[in-house]
C-alpha positions as CSV (number, residue, x, y, z in Angstrom):
1,M,97.5,-171.7,116.2
2,N,99.0,-168.0,116.1
3,N,95.4,-166.4,116.0
4,L,94.4,-168.7,119.0
5,I,97.5,-167.5,121.2
6,K,96.8,-163.9,120.0
7,R,93.3,-164.3,121.4
8,A,94.5,-166.1,124.3
9,I,96.8,-163.0,125.3
10,K,94.2,-160.8,125.2
11,G,92.1,-162.9,128.0
12,D,90.2,-165.3,125.8
13,K,89.7,-168.1,128.1
14,N,88.5,-170.5,125.3
15,A,91.3,-169.7,123.2
16,F,93.6,-170.4,125.9
17,I,92.0,-174.0,126.8
18,E,92.0,-174.8,122.9
19,I,95.6,-174.4,122.9
20,I,96.3,-176.3,126.2
21,K,94.1,-179.1,125.4
22,P,96.5,-180.9,122.8
23,L,99.3,-180.7,125.3
24,E,98.0,-182.3,128.1
25,K,99.2,-185.6,127.2
26,K,102.7,-184.6,126.9
27,M,102.2,-182.4,130.0
28,Y,101.3,-185.5,131.8
29,V,104.1,-187.8,130.5
30,I,106.7,-184.9,131.2
31,A,105.2,-184.4,135.1
32,K,105.3,-188.4,135.6
33,S,108.7,-188.6,134.7
34,R,109.7,-186.3,137.6
35,L,106.9,-187.1,140.1
36,K,105.5,-190.4,141.1
37,N,102.2,-189.7,142.9
38,E,99.3,-189.1,140.8
39,E,98.1,-186.3,142.8
40,D,100.8,-184.3,142.7
41,I,101.1,-185.0,138.8
42,K,97.9,-183.6,138.5
43,D,98.1,-180.8,141.0
44,A,101.4,-179.7,138.9
45,I,99.6,-179.8,135.6
46,Q,96.8,-177.9,137.1
47,E,99.1,-175.3,138.6
48,T,101.0,-175.1,135.3
49,I,97.7,-174.3,133.3
50,Y,96.7,-171.7,135.9
51,L,100.2,-170.0,136.0
52,G,100.0,-170.2,132.0
53,Y,96.6,-168.4,131.8
54,K,97.5,-165.8,134.5
55,S,100.8,-165.3,132.8
56,I,100.2,-165.5,129.0
57,K,100.7,-161.9,128.4
58,Q,104.5,-162.1,129.3
59,L,104.8,-164.6,126.3
60,R,107.2,-162.9,124.0
61,D,107.3,-165.2,121.2
62,E,104.2,-166.8,120.0
63,S,106.0,-169.6,118.0
64,K,107.3,-170.7,121.6
65,F,104.4,-171.5,123.6
66,E,104.7,-174.8,123.7
67,S,108.1,-174.6,125.0
68,W,107.0,-171.8,127.4
69,I,104.5,-173.9,129.1
70,I,106.6,-177.0,129.4
71,S,109.3,-174.8,131.2
72,I,106.5,-173.7,133.7
73,L,105.5,-177.3,134.1
74,I,109.0,-178.4,134.8
75,N,109.4,-175.5,137.3
76,N,106.1,-176.7,139.2
77,C,107.4,-180.4,139.1
78,N,110.5,-179.4,140.6
79,K,108.7,-177.3,143.5
80,F,106.4,-180.2,144.1
81,Y,109.5,-182.9,144.3
82,K,111.1,-180.6,146.6
83,N,108.2,-180.3,148.7
84,N,107.4,-183.8,148.9
85,Y,110.8,-185.6,148.6
86,N,110.2,-188.0,151.1
87,N,106.6,-189.0,150.0
88,Y,107.7,-190.3,146.6
89,H,106.8,-194.4,145.6
90,I,105.3,-196.3,143.2
91,S,102.4,-198.4,144.7
92,L,101.1,-201.4,142.8
93,D,98.2,-202.9,144.5
94,D,95.7,-205.7,143.0
95,S,93.1,-203.3,142.8
96,Q,94.9,-201.7,139.8
97,L,95.7,-204.8,137.8
98,N,93.3,-206.7,135.5
99,K,94.2,-210.3,136.6
100,G,92.3,-211.4,133.5
101,D,94.6,-209.5,131.0
102,D,98.1,-210.5,130.5
103,N,98.8,-207.6,128.6
104,Q,97.9,-205.4,131.3
105,Y,100.8,-207.2,133.6
106,I,103.0,-206.4,130.6
107,K,101.9,-202.8,130.2
108,I,102.6,-201.9,133.6
109,E,105.9,-204.1,133.9
110,Y,107.1,-201.8,130.9
111,K,106.2,-198.7,132.6
112,I,107.8,-199.5,135.9
113,D,111.0,-200.7,134.2
114,F,111.1,-197.3,132.2
115,F,110.6,-195.0,135.2
116,M,113.1,-197.3,137.3
117,L,115.5,-196.7,134.6
118,L,114.8,-193.0,135.0
119,E,115.5,-193.1,138.6
120,L,119.1,-194.2,137.6
121,L,119.4,-190.4,136.1
122,D,119.6,-187.1,138.2
123,N,116.8,-184.5,137.7
124,I,118.1,-182.7,134.5
125,E,118.9,-185.7,132.9
126,K,115.4,-187.5,133.5
127,E,114.1,-184.1,132.2
128,I,116.2,-184.0,128.9
129,F,115.7,-187.9,128.4
130,T,111.9,-187.9,128.8
131,L,111.8,-184.7,126.6
132,F,113.8,-186.2,123.8
133,Y,112.9,-189.8,123.9
134,V,109.0,-190.0,124.9
135,E,108.1,-186.4,124.0
136,E,110.5,-186.7,121.0
137,F,111.5,-183.0,121.2
138,T,114.3,-182.0,119.1
139,I,117.9,-180.7,120.8
140,N,117.1,-177.3,119.9
141,K,113.6,-177.3,121.3
142,I,114.8,-179.0,124.5
143,S,117.2,-176.3,124.7
144,D,114.8,-173.7,124.5
145,I,112.5,-175.2,127.2
146,L,115.2,-175.8,129.6
147,N,117.2,-172.7,128.6
148,I,120.3,-175.0,128.5
149,N,123.3,-175.1,125.7
150,E,122.6,-177.5,122.9
151,N,126.0,-179.1,123.4
152,T,125.1,-179.7,127.1
153,I,121.9,-181.3,126.3
154,K,123.9,-183.8,123.7
155,T,126.3,-184.7,126.6
156,K,123.9,-185.0,129.0
157,L,121.8,-187.5,126.8
158,R,125.1,-189.2,125.8
159,R,125.7,-189.7,129.6
160,S,122.1,-190.6,130.4
161,R,122.2,-193.4,127.6
162,Q,125.6,-194.8,128.9
163,K,124.2,-195.0,132.6
164,I,121.0,-197.0,131.4
165,Q,123.3,-199.0,128.9
166,S,125.8,-199.9,131.8
167,Y,122.9,-200.9,134.0
168,V,121.3,-202.7,131.4
169,E,124.3,-204.7,130.9
170,R,124.9,-205.3,134.5
171,W,121.4,-206.5,134.9
172,G,121.9,-209.0,132.1
173,E,124.8,-210.6,133.7
174,D,123.0,-210.9,137.0
175,E,120.3,-212.7,135.3
176,A,122.7,-215.1,133.4
């Protein structure tokens, strides 16, 4: 991997593509936790890849490439969110559902529930929660990506879990 990064730093476009390809799914999940509009998600990822390629010569530590590119992505998502704050919504119409497949409804319901729970959190909590639970990054790696102290990350994770737990408990009482 370091050889690919070295080649990318020297301007090898194909090496950069090889480095980015395995990160695309992670990038999508991270962008989805922040942005709701599919076009904005795609645009933020595309902009991240472009900026990453354009500025890879500024990468100081090759071993931190993934953290570096995720940081760029989060910054791009924040820009898109600020620019389009009033345009965010989740739309589900019948054309998005396969009516013959009950599992499809369950998958969509699960995704909606997860993203609705994320809405309980502030922006930085969403990012930390997604990086930790969805992408399974370590506290140390999240600290590198977001440039936040590890103890702050732990505190925000604990508070996020408490917010979600409190909501789930209240929701359970309402359903009973």
